[in-house]
C-alpha positions in Angstrom: 27.8 -10.0 -11.8 28.9 -8.3 -8.6 30.2 -10.0 -5.4 27.9 -9.2 -2.5 29.2 -7.7 0.6 27.4 -8.5 3.8 26.9 -5.4 6.2 25.4 -6.1 9.6 23.1 -3.4 11.1 21.6 -4.4 14.1 20.0 -1.3 15.2 16.5 -1.4 16.9 16.5 2.5 17.5 13.3 2.7 15.3 11.4 -0.3 17.1 12.4 -1.8 20.5 15.1 -4.4 21.7 12.6 -7.2 21.0 15.1 -9.5 19.2 15.3 -8.3 15.7 18.7 -6.9 16.6 19.7 -10.6 16.3 18.9 -11.1 12.9 22.3 -10.8 11.5 23.9 -13.4 13.9 20.7 -15.5 12.8 21.4 -15.5 9.2 25.0 -15.4 9.2 24.7 -18.6 11.3 22.4 -20.1 9.0 25.2 -20.1 6.2 24.1 -16.9 4.2 27.5 -15.5 3.2 28.7 -18.9 1.8 25.4 -19.1 0.0 26.0 -15.9 -1.7 29.6 -16.1 -2.0 29.6 -12.9 0.0 32.4 -11.1 1.7 32.0 -9.7 5.1 32.0 -5.9 5.2 31.8 -5.1 8.8 29.2 -4.3 11.8 27.8 -0.9 12.4 26.8 -0.8 16.2 23.7 1.7 17.0 23.8 4.4 19.9 22.2 3.5 23.2 18.5 3.0 23.0 16.1 5.5 24.8 12.8 4.2 25.6 11.4 7.7 26.2 9.7 9.4 23.4 11.3 12.7 22.0 9.0 15.5 22.8 10.2 17.7 20.0 9.8 15.4 17.0 7.3 12.8 18.6 9.5 9.8 17.8 11.6 7.4 19.7 15.6 8.0 19.4 15.7 10.6 16.7 19.2 11.9 17.4 20.5 8.3 17.6 18.8 7.4 14.3 20.1 10.5 12.6 23.7 9.5 13.9 23.2 5.7 13.0 22.1 6.6 9.4 25.2 8.6 8.7 27.3 5.7 10.2 25.5 3.1 8.1 25.8 5.3 4.9 29.3 5.6 5.3 29.9 1.7 5.5 27.4 1.2 2.5 29.1 3.9 0.6 32.3 2.1 1.3 30.9 -1.0 -0.2 29.7 0.8 -3.4 33.0 2.4 -3.8 34.7 -1.1 -3.8 32.2 -2.2 -6.7 30.5 -4.7 -4.2 26.9 -5.1 -3.7 25.7 -4.1 -0.5 23.6 -6.6 1.5 22.6 -5.2 4.8 21.2 -7.2 7.4 19.2 -5.3 10.0 17.8 -4.5 12.5 14.5 -2.8 12.1 13.2 -0.9 9.3 14.8 2.4 10.1 18.1 1.2 8.7 16.5 2.0 5.3 17.3 5.8 5.8 21.0 5.0 6.1 21.2 3.1 3.0 19.3 5.4 1.1 21.4 8.2 2.3 24.3 6.4 1.1 22.8 6.5 -2.5 21.4 10.1 -1.9 25.0 11.3 -1.3 25.9 9.8 -5.1 22.7 11.2 -6.8 19.1 10.3 -7.6 17.9 6.8 -6.9 14.8 5.0 -6.5 13.3 2.4 -3.9 11.4 -0.8 -4.2 9.6 -1.2 -1.0 8.5 -4.7 -0.2 6.8 -4.7 3.3 3.8 -5.9 4.6 3.0 -2.6 6.0 3.4 0.8 4.1 5.1 2.4 7.1 3.8 5.9 6.1 2.9 7.0 9.5 3.3 10.6 10.7 4.4 10.7 14.5 0.9 12.1 15.6 -0.7 8.7 14.4 2.1 6.1 15.3 1.0 5.1 19.2 4.5 4.6 20.5 6.5 6.9 18.1 8.4 4.0 16.3 10.3 5.3 13.2 9.9 1.7 11.8 6.5 2.6 11.3 7.3 5.8 9.4 10.7 5.2 7.4 9.0 5.5 4.1 7.4 8.7 4.9 10.9 10.0 6.5 12.7 8.6 3.0 10.3 10.8 1.1 10.8 13.9 3.1 7.6 13.8 5.3 8.2 14.0 9.1 10.4 15.8 11.6 13.3 17.6 9.9 16.1 15.7 11.8 15.3 12.6 10.1 13.2 13.6 6.8 16.2 16.1 5.8 19.3 13.9 6.8 22.4 16.1 6.0 20.2 18.5 4.2 19.6 15.9 1.3 15.9 15.2 2.0 14.1 13.8 0.3 16.3 10.9 0.2 14.1 9.3 -2.5 11.5 11.1 -4.6 7.7 9.7 -4.6 7.7 9.0 -8.4 11.0 7.0 -7.8 9.3 4.5 -5.4 7.3 1.4 -5.8 5.7 -0.3 -2.4 4.8 -3.8 -3.5 3.0 -6.5 -1.6 1.7 -4.4 1.5 -1.8 -5.3 3.3 -2.3 -3.0 5.9 -4.8 -0.7 4.1 -7.7 -1.2 6.7 -5.4 -1.1 9.7 -3.6 1.9 8.5 -6.7 3.8 7.6 -8.4 3.1 11.0 -5.2 4.1 12.7 -5.4 7.6 11.0 -2.0 7.3 8.9 -1.5 9.9 6.1 -2.3 8.6 2.9 0.2 7.6 0.3 1.0 10.3 -2.2 -0.5 10.0 -5.6 3.1 9.8 -7.3 4.1 6.8 -5.2 3.5 3.9 -7.2 1.6 1.4 -4.9 1.0 -2.3 -5.6 -0.7 -4.1 -2.8 -1.1 -7.6 -2.1 -4.2 -8.2 -4.1 -3.0 -6.2 -7.1 0.3 -8.7 -6.8 -2.0 -11.7 -6.9 -4.2 -10.3 -9.7 -1.1 -9.8 -12.1 1.1 -12.8 -10.6 4.3 -12.1 -8.8 6.6 -12.3 -11.8 4.5 -9.8 -13.8 4.1 -7.6 -10.9 7.9 -7.6 -10.4 8.8 -7.0 -13.9 6.6 -4.0 -14.0 7.8 -2.6 -10.8 11.6 -2.9 -12.3 10.4 -1.3 -15.5 9.0 1.6 -13.6 12.1 2.0 -11.7 14.2 1.9 -14.7 12.1 4.4 -16.6 12.6 7.5 -14.8 15.8 9.8 -14.3 17.2 7.8 -11.3 20.5 6.2 -11.7 19.6 2.9 -10.2 17.3 1.6 -7.1 17.6 0.2 -3.5 15.6 -3.1 -2.4 14.1 -3.1 0.9 12.7 -6.3 2.2 10.6 -6.3 5.4 10.1 -10.1 6.0 6.5 -9.7 7.4 5.7 -9.1 3.5 5.4 -12.9 3.8 2.4 -14.6 4.7 2.2 -14.7 8.4 1.4 -18.3 8.5 4.8 -19.1 6.8 6.8 -16.2 8.8 5.3 -15.7 12.3 8.6 -14.5 13.6 8.0 -11.0 13.1 7.2 -8.2 15.8 3.9 -6.8 14.1 1.6 -9.9 12.6 -0.9 -9.5 9.9 -2.8 -12.4 8.2 -2.1 -13.0 4.7 1.2 -12.3 2.6 3.5 -13.3 -0.1 4.4 -17.0 -0.4 8.1 -18.1 -0.4 7.7 -18.6 -4.0 6.3 -15.3 -4.9 8.8 -13.6 -2.9 11.9 -15.3 -4.5 10.2 -14.6 -7.8 9.9 -10.8 -6.9 13.5 -10.7 -5.4 15.0 -12.6 -8.5 13.5 -10.1 -10.8 14.3 -7.1 -8.7 18.0 -8.1 -8.1 19.0 -9.4 -11.5 18.4 -5.8 -13.0 21.6 -3.9 -13.5 20.2 -0.9 -11.8 19.7 -2.6 -8.5 22.2 -1.0 -6.5 21.7 -2.8 -2.8 19.4 -4.8 -0.7 18.5 -4.8 2.8 16.6 -7.5 5.2 14.8 -6.3 8.2 12.5 -7.5 11.0 13.0 -11.2 11.1 13.2 -11.9 15.0 15.2 -14.9 15.7 13.8 -15.1 19.3 10.5 -16.2 17.7 12.1 -18.9 16.1 13.6 -20.9 18.6 14.7 -23.9 16.5 16.2 -22.0 13.7 14.1 -23.4 11.0 12.8 -19.9 9.9 16.1 -18.7 9.7 17.2 -21.5 7.3 14.3 -21.3 5.2 14.7 -17.3 5.0 18.4 -17.8 4.1 17.2 -20.3 1.1 14.8 -17.7 0.0 17.3 -15.0 0.0 20.2 -17.0 -1.6 17.7 -17.9 -4.7 16.4 -14.4 -4.8 19.9 -13.1 -5.0 21.3 -15.9 -7.2 20.7 -14.1 -10.6 22.7 -11.1 -9.1 25.5 -13.1 -7.4 25.8 -16.1 -10.0 25.6 -18.3 -7.1 23.0 -20.9 -7.7 21.1 -22.3 -5.1 
């Protein structure tokens, strides 16, 4: 068992100030640290948001995201150095870069990517230049070098060390002209998860992440992987998705493994949850998913 340490990472540099910056406060207010038996490991504030798309890279806030990634990597690295298990509360999906940078500074690690979207856009195909739509591409070394080669350590994760699971945006991303996922990256869409069952799909994903040369893996959760009817408090809605029970199963399997090194949660927008009901349900799901890791039964 590893004691979890909660890090607040409320950056919206890869999206816009729509409300996801309030995710940490909402989940802390819903009692997540107590449910996990977690310590608080601080808050990493983001640089000022610039709404103007950078002409050189084609993305929003490239310099700010690079700086923030380094700061977040420092904080997550400190948690790892204390023998704790980082639970990072975003913010938008661009915080994944800082989390992976913390691991990349230590060596070779993998990634379980749980998201309703594959987030593999190139700047030319992303209408507004939001890095929250391209963080998986950047993490695997594709895109503008200021973000695809952070600290000269890019790629942060190799294609063969990634499993993307639960996405359902194939038609949408193809219509938008998103670059294809690379053949070595293991992609398990929602239909495949349903065909195998969530438990089997999760076991296979963890088995794949444990079979290579990496020293462990990070788990990234964008809550829009959940069924839109169950989790409407997200900025980019898409019909379908995992049930609460399916997500809990995937998280329990992924986070129980001794090779899991950390976990982040992104994109939940409390402003779209005015009575706090979804924050409480999400907290319950996360606590159950992490219970095998923390020893805190929910």
